[in-house]
Structure formats: structure tokens, C-alpha cells
N, C-alpha and C positions, 0 to 999 in steps of 0.2 A: 428677567434680569438676574444675573448671577451675583449672589451676595457674598458667598464664601466658598472656598475650596475645602472640603472636608477630608479628602484623601486623594493622593495622586495615584493614577493608574499606572503610569510609567515610572518605574524606580531604578531600572538599569537601562543602559544604552550601549550599543556597539559603535566604535569609531576608531579614528587613527590618532595616535599620540604624537604631539609635537612638543619637543623638549626645548626649554630655554635654560638659562644658567642655573637657577635654583627652583624652578617650578616647571609646569608644562600645561598644555591644553589638549583636550580630546575633541576632534572634529567628528560630530555624529555622522554615521552613514545615512541615517533617516533624514531626508530632506525636509520633512515636516518640522523637525527640531532645528531652528535656525540660530541657535546660540552655541558658541564654543563652551566647553566645560572646563573651568579652572581646576587644576590638580596641584595641590601644595606638595612640597618636597617630601613630607612624611607619608604622603599617599601615593607616590609614584611607584613604589614597591618594585623597583628593579626594571621598570619599563624602559626600552630603548626608543630613540627617535625613529618614527616610521612604523612602530609596532601597531598591529590591530589588537584592540583591547576591549574587555567589557568593563564598564565603569558603573559604580553604584552612586546614585545622586544623594549627596548629603544635605544640599541646600539648593532649592529650585530657583534662587535668585529673584530678580524683579526687573522693572523697566530699566533701571540704571545700574544693575548689579548682575554680573554673570553668575550662572549656576555653578556650584562646586560639587566635586565628587572624589571618589577614591577608586583606584584601579583594583579590581578584584580578580581579573583573569587576563593573562597575556595569551592571545590566540596565535600569534606568529607575525612574521614580517608581512607587510602590506602587499608585496609583490609575489608572495608565495600562493599559487593556485589553490592549495589545500586550505589555506587560511580563509579564502573567500567562502568555501562551503561551510566551514565551521562558524564563520561570521553570520551566515544565514540562519544556521541552527540556533545560535544564541539570540539573534535579533528577534526571532519569532517565538522564543521561549519553548522550543521543542525539547522535550526531555529525552535524553539518550539512555539514561540509566532507569531501571525499574526499582520500585520500593522492595525492601527485603521481604515483606509479606507475600508480594506477587511472585518473586523469585522462588520462595519457599514452596508455594502452592504449585508452581510450574514444575519444579524439580521432583515433586512427589507424584507427578502423573507418569504412568508406565509408557515407555516408548514403543511398545508392541501391543496390538490388540489381543483381547482374551476371547475364549469361546463364549462367554456369557452374553456380551452384546451381539456377537455374530449370529447366534441362534435365533434372535428376534428380528433379524433384518433380511431383506431380500438379498440373495447371494448372486452378485454379478461377476465374481472372480473369474469365471470361465470366458467372459466376453472380452474380445480384443479391445483394449483400452489404451488410449494415448493422451498425453498432455502436449500442449503447444504453447510455448512461452519464449521470452528472450533468452539468448545464450547464457547470460549471467544471472538469470532469475534463480532464487533459492526457495522462495515461498510459492510453491505450486499448488493452487487451491481449486483448480477446475480441470476436468478431464472429459473426454467424449468417447462414446462407442458408436459404431456405424456398421450396419450390415444390410443386406438386401435378400429378400426371399420372394421369388416370383416377381409380381409387379409392385411390391411394397418395400419401403425403406424403413428401417428401425434405427432411430437416433436416440442415444442416451446422453444426457448432460449431467455430469456428477460434480457436486460441490462438497469440499471437505466439510465434515460435520463438526464444526468447532463447538457448537452448542452441547455436544456430548461431554466435552471436557471443561467448558467454561460455564459454571453454574451461576444462576441469577444471584445478584447481590454479593457474590464472592469478591475477594481482592482482585482477581483476574478480571471479573466482569466490570468492576467499577473503574479499573485502570484503562481497560479497553474503551469504555464509554468516554472517559475523559480525553483519551488520545484520538478517538473517532476513526482514525485511519493510519495506515503505514505511510511513511514519508519517504519518497524516492528522490535521492539527490545524485549529483554527478559521480560521486565516488563511494556512496554508501546508502544503505537502507536503514531507516530508523523504524523498527516494526511496531505494530499496534500491540502484539503479544510477544512475550519472551521467545527466544530462539527454540526452546524445548517444544513449543507448539508451532511457531511460524515456519521454522525450518525442519521440524521433527515430526511428531505424531499427527499434526494437522496439515502437513505437506504431502501431496500426492506423489511421492517419489517412486520411481520405477522399481519394480521387483519386490515391493513390500505391500502388505495388506493394509488398507486404510478404511476407516468409517466415512460414509458420505450420505448426502441427501441427493437423490437421483430423480430426474424427470425423464421418464421413458416415453417417447413419442413414436407414433406410426403415421407415415406419410404415404399417400398414393402417388401415382406417376405425374399427377398434375400439381403437386405441392400442397394438397389439402391435408389438414391434420385429421386423421380418422379416429385417433384414440391417444390418450395420454394418462399416465399415472405418476404421482409423486410419492416417493417412499424412502424411508431410511434403508440404507444399503451397506454392504461391504464390497469393496472393489480391489483390484490389483492391477496397477498400470503396467503395461508391457513395454511401452517405449516413451521416453522423454524426448519429444520432438522440439525443434526450434522454428521460429517464424522464417528464418533464412532458409533452413533446410527444407521446410514444407514448400516454400516458394519454388525451389529447384524441382521438387517432385511433381508438383501440379502444373508446372509451366513446360515449355518446350526448350528450356535451357539445358544444354548438355552438362557434362561433368563440370561443376563449379570449382575451379582451382583455388579461388580466393577463400571460399568457405571450407574447402577440403572435403566436400560432400559429393560422392558420386550419385548420379540420378536414381540408381536402384538401391540406395542405402537403406531405405525404409520399407522395401518391398516384402520383407519377411512379415510385415504387418498386414499383408493382404494386398488386394488390388487397390491401393490407395489412389492411384492416378485416375482410374476409371470412375470409382465411386465418388471421389471428390468432385470431379467434373460434372457428373450427373446430379449430385446433391446441390451443387452450386446453381445449376440451372433451375432446379426445382424451387429452391429458396428465393432466387432472384426474381422469378416471374411474378409471384404475388406482390413482392415489394414495389413493382411498377405501378401498382394500383392502390398503394397505401394512402389514406386520407390524412394529409397534413394540415388540415384546417384546425388550428389551435384555438380559434376564437369561440368555439362552441363550448369550451370548458370554463367553469367558474374558478379561475385561478386564485382569486382572493379567498374564496371559501376553502379551497384545497390548502393554501398557505396557512390559513388560520388553524385548520385541522392538524396539519403537520407540527405547527408551533405548539399546540396544546399537548400533543403526544411527547414532543421533545421536552417540554417543561415538566410533564409528569415524570418522565424518566429521570430528570435531574434532581427531583425531590428526594 
């Protein structure tokens, strides 16, 4: 039995403002909140009828009394598509701005790597390296290298080494932990880390040297992994590829006028067509025999262990 509410978890809501003569109401977007919010004249704060707003609840009301609130932000007209995206951001409490301490730490990080960390790392800068992402992506955090010698394939998967720049318990680390992930919306990306890292030194942009964590694998002609190593590395991306462009290259599609990409546009990166086709067959064959029986795992135990790790990180 609930005896008393000690603190309200929801203190702001997003909704549409409806204006009357000397007051108004906000109709919440969240369907779980089934009461309109009364807005007195002094708390309208210039809002127009039909505006999408953020309202701060000042009185949660009761069975016979409507909740009351004050408009604290006007997001825009309800029929403006840009307003819809901003409404989602506010409704889920997604922070767009970073704290000053986080910005300060990010801006102090050099945007070019130095000789000191390079000397301690495996040097893969001479390997042909590409990234494959969406056309509009800016945070390019993974890259691949691929070569063939005799009957063996050598595949490298390289992930941007963010841990080199984000130190444990630093403002950057704590903010990233709080955000957990970057948020991709229709018209914007709200990054987990400031742009100095997400779009800068931790983005595997073409033509610049970057620090990475690399997994170097050797396959035989049957798709068996003969060897692998995981190591800190330094790489240099040769080509920033797109999903659409790569699809043109590895398929039988001729010059794609929509994309504006001729079929041989990436061929300076080597025999991409032939290697991709062969590697695809190598990887695909073993997957036909993957055991998908999930019942043999103790998921409750796994969930408890993950929960304990998460709670430990939050302390």
C-alpha cells in the first residue's frame, strides 16, 4: 500500500498549449499523463495557441483538481517538423549541451597525435584502410583493412581508441557514463562525447593518423580463424566509403546516377570487388552452422552479473 508520495519523478512535461481568454492549458504528449495542465496568465510567458512547450509542474493536483504549471520553454509551432524532434529531446531529458568542465577537458586534448604514443603501438599506417558509414555520418569510429597472400586472408578491425583520451573518473568519463550512448535523430546527432572527440581526434577521418584498438585476424580459404591478436595501434584511413557506394562496388549495378558514384570509384583502394566477394563467402559459410540455441545459457545469472557491474560503475 502506498502511504505517501515523497518526491515526484516527473517534474517537466512536453505538450501543446491551448490558449483561452486569460489562461491556458497544456495537453501532454505523453499519453500516460491523462490530465491537462492549467497555466495561469502570469505563467504563459508569451506562448501562442498551438505552440509546443515544455512546462514545469508547480502543483500536481488531485482527484478533483487539475495540475498546474508554468511554461519554461517554447519549442515552436506544433506543425513544424523541426519542433517534433526537439520535443522528443526534451521529453526524454536528453542533454544537448555539455557541462563547462567537460568542454574544458575536451578542448585541452590535442587534435593531432604525437610521436610518444605512436612509438608504443603497432604501426598499421601502411595498410590499406577504409571506413564504411552512412553518407552523413561524422563520428567514424571503426575501420577495416583487408589483404590476401597466397591462400590466406588478413582482416583487421580497428576501433578508435577513445580510452587513450578519456581517463577514468575524469569529467569526460563521468559525462559519457551518464549519457551512455550517442542519440541519432532525424535531423541531428547528440553525441556521447564533445565534438572535439566524437568528430575530431577520436573520429577515424580519412587522411589523418589516429590511435586505435585493432584486432588482426588470419583466415584460411574455408573461413577458419587461424590466428588473431588484439593490440593498441596507430592507423591512417585511406578512403571514407559509404554504404551506398560500397553496394555499387560489390554488386553488378553499373554506374549509379542517383548516388553519383561510378562503379570504379573505389578501385584505387585495390581489388575491392574480388576480395569483398571472396571474403563474403568465407564469412557467410560458417554462419550457416551457427548454434542459435539460447536456452542453454543462464540468462538470469548473466543479467544479475551485468547489473552488479553497472551498479558498481554508478557508485
